[in-house]
C-alpha positions as CSV (number, residue, x, y, z in Angstrom):
1,X,-2.6,-58.0,-11.1
2,X,-1.7,-60.0,-14.1
3,X,-2.1,-58.2,-17.4
4,X,-2.1,-60.5,-20.5
5,X,-3.3,-60.4,-24.1
6,X,-4.2,-63.5,-26.2
7,X,-2.3,-66.7,-25.0
8,X,0.2,-64.6,-22.9
9,X,-1.3,-66.1,-19.6
10,X,0.3,-69.3,-20.6
11,X,3.7,-68.1,-19.7
12,X,3.4,-68.3,-15.9
13,X,1.7,-71.6,-16.2
14,X,4.4,-73.1,-18.3
15,X,7.0,-71.8,-15.7
16,X,5.2,-73.2,-12.8
17,X,4.5,-76.6,-14.6
18,X,8.2,-76.9,-15.5
19,X,9.3,-76.1,-12.0
20,X,6.9,-78.8,-10.5
21,X,8.0,-81.4,-12.9
22,X,11.8,-80.9,-12.6
23,X,11.4,-80.7,-8.7
24,X,9.4,-84.1,-8.7
25,X,12.0,-85.6,-10.9
26,X,15.0,-84.5,-9.0
27,X,13.5,-85.3,-5.5
28,X,12.7,-88.8,-6.7
29,X,16.2,-89.3,-7.9
30,X,18.2,-87.5,-5.2
31,X,16.0,-87.3,-2.1
32,X,13.7,-84.8,-0.6
33,X,16.2,-82.1,0.0
34,X,17.9,-82.2,-3.5
35,X,15.8,-79.3,-5.0
36,X,16.6,-77.0,-2.2
37,X,20.3,-77.6,-2.0
38,X,21.3,-77.6,-5.6
39,X,21.1,-74.8,-8.3
40,X,21.1,-76.8,-11.5
41,X,17.4,-78.3,-11.1
42,X,15.9,-74.8,-10.9
43,X,18.2,-73.4,-13.7
44,X,17.0,-76.6,-15.8
45,X,13.3,-75.8,-15.2
46,X,13.8,-72.2,-16.3
47,X,15.8,-73.2,-19.3
48,X,13.2,-75.8,-20.3
49,X,10.3,-73.2,-19.7
50,X,12.2,-70.7,-21.8
51,X,12.5,-73.2,-24.7
52,X,8.7,-74.3,-24.4
53,X,7.5,-70.7,-24.3
54,X,9.6,-69.7,-27.3
55,X,8.3,-72.9,-29.2
56,X,4.8,-72.0,-28.3
57,X,5.2,-68.5,-29.5
58,X,6.5,-69.9,-32.9
59,X,3.6,-72.2,-33.1
60,X,1.1,-69.3,-32.6
61,X,2.7,-67.2,-35.3
62,X,3.1,-69.9,-37.9
63,X,0.7,-68.4,-40.2
64,X,1.2,-65.1,-41.9
65,X,-0.8,-62.0,-40.8
66,X,-4.1,-61.3,-42.5
67,X,-4.3,-58.3,-44.7
68,X,-7.7,-56.7,-45.1
69,X,-8.6,-53.9,-47.6
70,X,-11.2,-51.4,-47.3
71,X,-13.8,-51.5,-50.1
72,X,-14.2,-47.8,-50.2
73,X,-10.7,-46.2,-49.7
74,X,-8.5,-49.1,-50.9
75,X,-6.6,-48.8,-47.5
76,X,-4.9,-52.0,-46.3
77,X,-5.0,-53.1,-42.8
78,X,-2.6,-55.8,-41.4
79,X,-4.1,-57.9,-38.5
80,X,-1.3,-59.3,-36.4
81,X,-2.3,-61.4,-33.4
82,X,-0.8,-60.4,-30.0
83,X,0.1,-62.8,-27.4
84,X,1.9,-61.0,-24.4
85,X,2.2,-60.9,-20.6
86,X,2.8,-57.5,-19.1
87,X,3.1,-56.1,-22.4
88,X,6.1,-58.2,-23.4
89,X,5.7,-60.7,-26.1
90,X,5.8,-64.4,-25.5
91,X,9.1,-64.8,-27.4
92,X,11.0,-62.4,-25.3
93,X,9.6,-64.2,-22.1
94,X,11.3,-67.3,-23.5
95,X,14.5,-65.4,-23.6
96,X,13.9,-64.0,-20.1
97,X,13.4,-67.4,-18.7
98,X,16.6,-68.7,-20.3
99,X,18.6,-65.9,-19.2
100,X,17.3,-66.3,-15.5
101,X,18.2,-70.0,-15.8
102,X,21.7,-69.2,-16.9
103,X,21.9,-66.5,-14.0
104,X,20.8,-68.9,-11.5
105,X,23.7,-71.3,-12.7
106,X,26.3,-68.6,-12.5
107,X,25.2,-67.3,-9.2
108,X,24.9,-70.8,-7.7
109,X,21.5,-69.6,-6.2
110,X,19.5,-72.5,-4.5
111,X,15.8,-72.5,-3.8
112,X,16.6,-73.2,-0.2
113,X,18.9,-70.3,0.2
114,X,17.9,-67.1,2.0
């Protein structure tokens, strides 16, 4: 079950689309098995996805939060939009993807490995 709030559902969509785009690009240049035998294409897909997720989060939070005031009590209420996936804000998913991309490079993990 996927739990999201606001635009948080975009996180896995961005990751999947980046993986598909990078896989198509490297297989057209290096052959059909290039994606499965090299680690840097998967790392590149994760790093690009992380950057796109971070940028999308910045875009969503470009406006300051709204402050409402109760007429009777004078109490102020700040409305801050929430965009998260599994209760983790989109910005941190960008860092998680980037960290995973670095981990893939360091571990030399390939999608074809078992």
